[in-house]
N, C-alpha and C positions, 0 to 999 in steps of 0.2 A: 600585494604586489604581484604575486604569482599564484596560480591556482593548481599547480601540480605539486606533488608531495616534496617537501624539503628533503634534500639529500645531504648526507654527511660528506664533508670534504676531507675527513681524517685520513691520515696515513694508516694503513692496515696495522693492527697491533703486532702482527708477526714480523713486521719490517722494522729494522733499526736504522735510523739515519745518524750518521756522524757528520755534524754540521760545522763548517767553518763559517761562523756568522760574520756578516758584514753589517755591524750594528748601526741602527739608526742613531743611537746616542753616541756611540764610538768614543768620544772624548770631549767633555766640556770641563775646562779646568781654570781655576783662579791662579794667577801667576804674578810674581814680582811686586808684592805689597811694599809701599814706601810711606812711612808716617812722619808728618812734620810736627812742630811744636804747637801748632794751632789745632791739633787733633784731626787734621785732614789726611785721608789716606788715598794714595794713588795705587791703582792696580790694573791688570789686564785680564780679560776673559777670552780664552781661546776656544773656539768652536771647531770641531772636526766632525761634521755630521753628513752622512750620505744623503744625496738628494738636494743639498743646498751648499753654498760656498763655505769654505773653511777660512777663517781669518781671526785675528786677535784684536779686540776692541779695548780702547783705553777708557778708564773710569776714574772719577773722584767721588768720595763720600765722606761723611762726618762720622768718625769713630765713636764720638761721645753719644750722639743721638741715634746712630745707625740710620740716618736719613740724609736728605740733600744729595742723593745720588745723581750725578750728571755724566752723560756720555761725552767723551772728548774727541773721539774719532768717528768718522761716518763712512761706512763702506758702501760703494755705489753698485749694489746688486742690480738696481734699475735706475735709470735717470730719464727725466722728461724736462722739456723747456716750456715754461709758462709765461704768461703776461708779455707777449711779444718779445720774448727773449730776456726780459728783465729779471726773471727768477729761474733758478735751476733747482728742480725737485729731485731729491735723492731718496730712494727707498731701500730698506734692508730689513732684516729680521727684528730689529728693535723698533721700527716705526718709519715715519716719514719726516724728513728734514728739508728745509728750503734755504738755498743760498741766494741772497739778494745782491745783484750787481751794483745797485745804487749805493749801498753803504758797506759792501764787502763783509756782511755778517751772515752767519749760518745759525738757524734755530730750528727746533723740533716742533712740528705741527701736531703729530701724534707720536706716542711713545709707550712702550710696554713698561709695566711696573716691576716685572721680575725678569729673570734670565730665561729667554726662550730655550726649551730643552728638547723640542721635537724638530723634525725636518720642516723648515719654514722657507718655502720657495715663493718668490714674489710673483703675483699674478700680473698679467699684462694690463697696461692702461693705454688707451688711444686718446691722444691730445689733439685738439684742433690746431691747424697750422698757425693760427694767431695766438695760441696758448691760453685762450680764455675759457675753454671748456674741456672737460675730461669725461671720457666714457670708460666704464669698466664693469665687470660682472662681480657683484657681491655674492660670494659663495655661501649658500645656505644648505647645501647637501653634498653628497659625494661627487656628483657629476652635473649639478645644475646650480643656478643662482638667479638673482635679479639683475637685469641690465640697467645700469644707473647712468644718468647724465648729471654731471656735477659742475657747478660754477667754480672755477679754479680760485677765485678771489674770496667769495663769500662762503664757499663750501656747502651751499644749498644743493639739494639733490632732487631729481625727478626720476621716477621709475618709468622706463620705456617698455620693459617687458618683464612681467612678474615671474616668468618661468622660461629660462633660456639655458642652453647647454653651456657648461663651463669648459674652458680650454686654457692650458698653460701657454699656448703659443699665440693666440689672437683673441680679440674681444668680439669679433663679428660685426664691426661697424666700418663705415667708409666715409671719410670727410671730403666735402667739396674743397678743392685747393684754396678757395677764398674764405673758407670757414663759415659760410652762410647757412649751410645745411649739412646734415649727415644722413646716411642710409643705414638701416639696420634690418635684421631678419627676425621674423616672428611667425611661428606656426606655418612654416613653408612658404611665406611670402616676404617681399621686400617693401619697406616703407621708408618715407623720408620724414625728417623732423627739422624744424627751424628752432635752434636752441634758445634764441631770444623769446620767441613766441611761447615756447614750452614753459619758461619761468614766469612769463607775464600772464600765463594761463589764457592765452587767446589762440592757442593752437587749434587747427581744424580737427574734427573727429578723425580717428585713425583710419576709418574706412575710406575717407576721402584723400588719404595720403599714401595710398597703395601704388607702388610702381608695377608690380606683377608678381607672379609666382616664382619661386626659386630660393636660393640662399644668397649670402653676400658675395659668393663667387660668381653670381650671375650678372653683377654690375661692375662698372669701372669708369672712373672719371678720366676722360682723355685730357681735359683741361677744365678750368672753372666754369666754362659755359656749355660743355658737352658731356652728357652721360651716355655711355653705351650699355645696353641691356640685351642679354641673350636669353631667349626663351626657346628651348629645344634646339631647332636648327635656324631660327630666325634671329637676325641681328638688327636691333632697333637703335636709332639715334634719337636722344631726347635733349632738348634745350633746357638748361637750368631755369630759365625764365618762364618755362611752360609747366613746371612741376605741379603747381597748384591747379592750373587749367586741366592738365592731363588727369590729375587725381580726381577732380570734381566730375569730369565728363568722360572717364575712362571707358564706360560702357558704350559710349557713342564714338569716341575718337581713337580708342585703342591705346596701346602702351607707348606709342611713338611712331616715328617715321621708319619704315622698313628699309634697311640699307643693304640688304643682301641675305644670302642663305648659306649656311655651312653644309658641307657634304655629309656630315654625321650629326647626330643629336648631341648636344652639350649636356654633360652630367654635372649638375651643380654641386653634388656631394663630393665628387672626386676630381673634377676638372677645374681649371682656372684659365683666365685669359688676361691680356693686357693690350692697350692701344697707345700708339704714340700721340704726342700732343697736337700734331697736325691732322689727326684723324684720317690718316692715309693707309696705315698698316695695322693689322691685328694679329697677335700670336696666341695660339691656343695650346695649352699643356694638358694632355689627356693622361690622368692617373700617374703623373711623373714618369711617363714612358714614351709618349709620342708628342713630338713638337711639330706644329703646323703654322706656317707664316702665310697670311693672306693679304691681298691688296683690297682695301675698302673702296673699290671703284665701281661696284655694281649698283644697279638701280632696281628698286622694288624687290621682287622675289627671285632675282637671278642669283645663281651660285657665285660666291666670291672666287676671285682668281687666286689659285694656290701658287705661291712662290717656292715653298719648300714644305715637305711633309714626310717625316721618317721617324722610326723609333730611335731613341737615344740609347746607344750601346757603348760599353766601355770594356775593353779587353783586360783592363787591370783591376776592375772592381764593379760593384753594383751601384746603381743610382739610388740615392736617398731622397734628393729634392732637386727640383729645377725652378729657378727664379728668373723670370725675364725682366729686363730693364732697358731703358732707351737713353741714348745720348741726346743732347740738345738739338742736334740736326736730324733726329728721328731715326737713327740707326738702331737696330735691335741687337741686344746682347743677351746671353744666357749665363747665369751663375749656377753651375751644376755641382752638387755635393755628391761624392761617391765614397764607398767603403771598400778598401783594397782587399783583393783576394789573398795576397801574399803576406801582408803585415797586419791586416785588420784596422788600419789607420784611416781616418777621415781626411779626404782631400777635397779642395775646391778647384774647379776649372772654369775659366772664362772663355766663352766662344762668341764670335760674331756670327750673325745669321742673315743670309740674303737668299741666294739660290742654293746655298750649301752652308755647312757648318765649318767654321775656321777656328782652330784652336789658337788662343792668344797667350794664355798663361796657365800654369798649374801651381797651386799653393798648398803645401802640406799643413794641415792643422789650422787653416784660416778660419776665423770667426765670421759670423754673418755680416754682410755688407750694409752700410748705411750711406744713403745718397744725399748729396747737397740739394738744396731746393731749386737751384738753377739747372740741375741735371748734368752738370759739367764734370763733377768729381764724385768719387766713391772712396769710402774709408773702411778699412777692415783691420783686425788684429791678427797677428801671427807671431808665435813665440813670445818674446819679451819686447815686441815693437808694435807700433801702430802706423799703418801706411795710408797714404792718400795718393790716388792715381787720377790722372786726367782720363776720362772715359774715352773720348774720341781717338786719342793716340795710344792709350794705355801706357802712359809714361808716368813714372813715379815723380811726384812733385813735393812730397813731404814724408818725413819719417821721424817718429818720436820713440826713443829707446829707453830701456832701463827697468821695465816691469811688464807684467802681463796686463793687458787692457781688457776689461770685461764688459764695460758699457761706455758708449760715446754718442754724443748728439752734436749736430752742427749748430753752432751759435750764429753763424752767418755763412755766406758762400765761401769765406776764406778763413774761418776760424772754427774751432771745436772745443767742447768740454770733453776731456778724456778721463774716464774713470778707471784708474789702475788699481792693482792690488796694494800699492803703497800710498798713493795720493790721488787726488782729483786735480787735474790741470786745466788751465785755460791755454790753449795752443793756437797761436796765430801763424798761418802759413806765410812764408816770405820767399820771394823770387831771389832776393839777394843772399839770404842765409839758409843753408841747406836744412838745418833742423828747425827753422822758424823761430818764433819767440815763445818760450815756455814759462808759464807762471804757475807755481803750486798754490792752490786755493785753500785746501785743507787736507789732512791726512785721512786715508781710507782705513788704515790699521797701524798698529805700533807693536813692536816686539817688547818694548818696555816704556813706561812713562815714569818720570822721577822728578824729585824736587831738586832745584839748583839753589833755592833759598826757600824761606817759609811762604813766599808768595809767587815764586816763579816755577813754571812747569816746563819740562823738556821731554822730548820723546826721541827714541832711537829706532830707526828702521834698518834692519840688517840687510846686507847684500854683499857684493864683491868688496865694497867699501861702505862701512857703516855711515849712515846719514843721520844728522841730528836736526831737530826742529823745535823752535820755541813757540809756546802757546800764548795768544792774546786772549785772556779769560773773558773779556767783555764782548768780543766779536766771534770767538770760536775759531779764529783763523790761526793757521800754523805757518811760520816762516822759517826759512833755513837758518840754522844756528852756526856760530863759529866754534861751538864746542866740539872737542875731539874725542872725548871719552865720558863715560857715566861713572859716577862714584858708587860706593857701596850704599845699598838701601838701608834706611833706618826702620826697624820694626818695633821700636818702643820709644816713648818720650817721658817716662816717669809716671804717667797717669794710665797709659794704655799700652798694650802690646798686640800686634796683629800677626797672624800666622795662618798658613794653610794646613789643614788637617784632614783626616779621613771623614767619610760620610757614609751613612747607610743608604743613601739615595743612589741607585744604580745609573741614574741619568747623568751623574757628575763623577769625575774622577777624584775630586777633592772638594773642600769647602773653605771659605775665608772666614776666620773667626777673629773676634775682638775680645781681649781679656783685660779686665779691670785690675790695675796694680795698686790702687789706693782705696781705702774704705772697704766696703763689702766686695769680696772677690766674686766676680761673675764672668762667665765666658758665654758669649752669644755669637750666633752666625750673622754676618752682615746681611745675607740674603737667607732668611729662615727657610724658604722653600727648598733650598739646596741641601739642607741638613735633615730633612724629613725622610724617613724610611719609605722606599718606593716598592711597588709590587715587582716580582720577578719579570724580567723581560720576556716578551712573547715572540715566537718565531713563526714565519710562514715560509714555504718553499715554492719557488716558481719553476714550473715545468713548461718549456717551450716545445711544442709538438710540430715536427717537420715531417709530414706524411707524404705529400705528393705535389706540393706547390710552395714556391719561395717568394711569393708576392710581398710579404711583409717582413722578410728576414733582415734586410739591410736596415729598415726602420727599427726593428726590435734591437738589433745589435747597437745601433747608435744611441737609443734611449738607455739601454743598460749601461753603456759607457758613460753617458752623461750623469746618470744617477749613482754610478760606481757601486752597483749591486750585481750579484751573481745569479745565475740561473743554470739549470741543467737542461740541455737540449736532448730530446728523444727523436732519433732519426729512423725513418722507415727505409727498407730496401728500395722502395720505389723512388723515394727522395734522393737516395745516394746515387742511383743510376741516372736520374734526370739531372741532378745538380752536384756533380763531384767538386766543382770549384767552390760552390757555396758551403759544402761540407768542410773543405779546407779553410774557408773563411771563418767558420765558427771556431775551429780549433786554433787558428792563428790569433783570433780575438781573445783567447784565453779561457774558453768554456769547456766543461766536461760534456761528453755526449753519452747518453744511454741508448738502449735498443728499443725499437718498436716493431720487431719482427721483420721478415723480409718482404712481406706483401701488405698492401693496404686493404685488408678485408676483415669482415666481422668473423672472428674465430669461433664465435658461438652459433654461427649460422648453420643451416642444414647442409651446406656443401662441403663441410670439413669433417673428417674422421680424426678426432684428436687423440693423439697418443704422445707419450713422452718422447719417442723418437722423432715424431713430426715437429714438436716444439724445439727439440735439440738441433735438428737439421736447419730449421728456420732461423734460429738465433745464430748458429754457426755461420750460415750463409751471410747474414747481416754483418757479422764480425769481419769476415773475409773481404766483403765489398767495401766496408768502411776503411779497412786497413789499406786496401789497394788505392782508394781515393785520397787518403790523408797521410798514410804512413804511421797512424796512431791507432791505439786500441780503444774500443768502446769500454766504458766502465761497466760494472756488473749490476746495473740497475736496468729494469725494463718494465714496460707495460704493453698490453695488447692494443692494437688499433682501436680507437674510439673508447678506450678503457673498458672494453667489453670482454670479460674473461670469467670463466667459472673456476671453482676450486681445483678441478683437475688440471686446468691450464696453468694456474698459479703454482701448483705443486710440481708440475713438470719443469717449470722454470727454476724453481728452487733446487731440484735435483741436477740441473745443469750449472749450478753455481751462481744463479742470478737471484736478486731480491726484487719483488714485485712492488711497484709504486701504484698506490690507489688514490685516485682523485675524484671519486664519485662515479655514479652511473653515467652521467652525461658530461660531455665536453661542450659547454654552453655555446661557445663562439663558433661551433661548426654546424649548428642547426641552421638549415637554409630556409629561405622563403618558400621554396617548392615543397619541402617537407612539411612546413607549417600549413601550407594550403591543402596537403593531403591528410591533415589531422594530427600530425605529430605535435605533442605539447612541448612547451618550454622555450619557444622562440623569444628572444629578447634582443633589443638593440645593445650596442656596446655600452652606452650610458646606463641602461637598466642592469646589465651584468655587473658593472662596477658598483651600482647601488646595492645589488644583491650581496656581493662580497663584503661591502662595507657593513652591512647589517648582520651578516651571518658567519664571517670568517672567525675562527678561533685558533688558539695556540696549537701549532703542529700541522695545520692544514696545508695541502698541496693545491696550488692554483694553476690550472692549465691554460696556456695561451697558444693558439694555433698560429703557425707562420703563414698560413694561407690555405684556402680550400679551392680545389680545381673543379669540383662538381657542384652545380647549383650556385645561388647568389644570396647576398645579404644586403640590407640597406647600408650597413657599415660593419667594420671588423674590429675586434678588441685590440688587435695590434696597432690600429690607428690611434688608439687612446691609451696606449700602454703607459705613457708618462702620467696620465691622470690616475690610472690604477695604482702605480707605484707611489705616487704622491699621497693618495688616499691611505694606503697601508702604512706608509712611513709616518704620516700625521696622526694615525691612530696608535702609534707606539710599537709597531711590529718591526722586528728585525727581518730582513729578507735574506735568508741563509742559503748557503750552497750545499747541496747534497754531495757527499763524498763516499766512494766505496772504501771498504777497509780490507 
């Protein structure tokens, strides 16, 4: 994979780290066993794992045979609507279940045989608007996989791309609104695919289905008949009916009809764009920084008329993401996520855009929006409520309360499937009734499941007022119960006794055992894997280096918050002077900061005369500037810029009371294309860096991630795929631990 010498990532042996670990295993526990006279045991499994949702799942099993394990609740980590709305697909760490609206039953399509004990985040799936086809990336490496097209009914699969980059955020495909075709990227180009033809094996050869060069960001369906494609600065308009003709004769007819020119080149790796359904306006988002709205009224190669073009700035925080969307009457809106300077909290703001930006609303802690198919409404979660707004007036027209909603899909233009932490609801909006009509379909989780008789199962979901639900074992549905309290659990029936006990498996906090009370005395674990001794947990440490650029800082902080893992930030004097508010943002977000000297220079270079006094004054100046910016002290960990230091430099830091952090000779994500062109070895893309760490990281390693580089350029940056790096480490069983001074 790499031709330069493998370097060690180990922390120097002279350095001692006191780690407050944020464990990937954290706490997996068996709770509340309840045994009936038919030897059936009910229990819950509670997961608290970094990087994936925490919830308690209800189970039933046979204590006599230690088999027949069934899952009784279904947590909606991800939901998709299939078969023209007839089937609701629900995915979580245990597998995939489907709820049928025809007979109101839920059943598992795929399911794990054991209790998942690592961080298990659900990968995105892109479903065609009619729900017949599913596209997803089947992960087969740390940062890549196969792009798969699946028939949602038969589960047959076709491989569209054998080697594609994996992402936790998107699949890299784009469906035509009428579901007749999809677009996907492969080897730096965009292709189209007819799903029916793909499964009937009458699809044209891929070379005749090429749209042009770029990524999936280079294309956008304005409506089912019109595709917009941007190649550098040229904007093309392509009719969906001409896709095959354009593909077959692209060398002669080109990529489509030129509809204008942008004033700047479009970067498909970092930019995005959107077009209204009337194909009259186009908005371009450059690197989540600059928003430009254009009128699509030009002809040929003329420049598009700019209605608005400015950087998006916010005095209260830094921008994480900008999502454009359109109302039915083709008015443009922006959903902007920011990270606050003062509190480190994520906020969402809605703006309308015409010849200026107009603030409409600010929502603290709002989840990502989901839009109705008619473009009239938007739904988002906030706190323990789900809101629906009419886009054109930004008027609230629906609110569902009582729990945190983590996934939701529109069932129709006036109804939704709302997946909460307690239950999955069918919610129908109503003009007459403020809360609409709410029906619980099944439970997401349960604090306890228990027997009300030898054949009847009830569950309790705790809240301000406990709620009880009865289970229909044949359909898997839960309905609200009249029960007001739960009785004492029975742990024995004369033949068996069930109990939770200790386990040598560090991935679990306990284990569920079944003890035989008659005949030969035997005690066995209901899930044998949970009672097997495990290897000691491994730790890695994340060092975020902020030297002179803050381009990736807000994204890094947002990802760390989402995964609930800690990192130590190392700030350079140059960064402190340029970005005092961002330094405060790091502190307010709850992270420790170490030192990276007062200047961003190679201390081993010829321009420096290194002495203990020089290091002492450099570290002291960094301390003073950081305190002036944040009112907080740096901790007593440091490393030299670029991790370049000799033993004299390290010893000088020790004499100043600091401990040196060693993360190898190279900081991989700061090597630039320009340096590589001059012959410097080691340049890798972000995905290649993640692959490298996946193959080589060992217990105790420090992994550096740069918050941005101001000099030179890269095709991509590691901070852009930090969630993929964290997911890889967590799935390999590492704890991502926080370094602490003592």
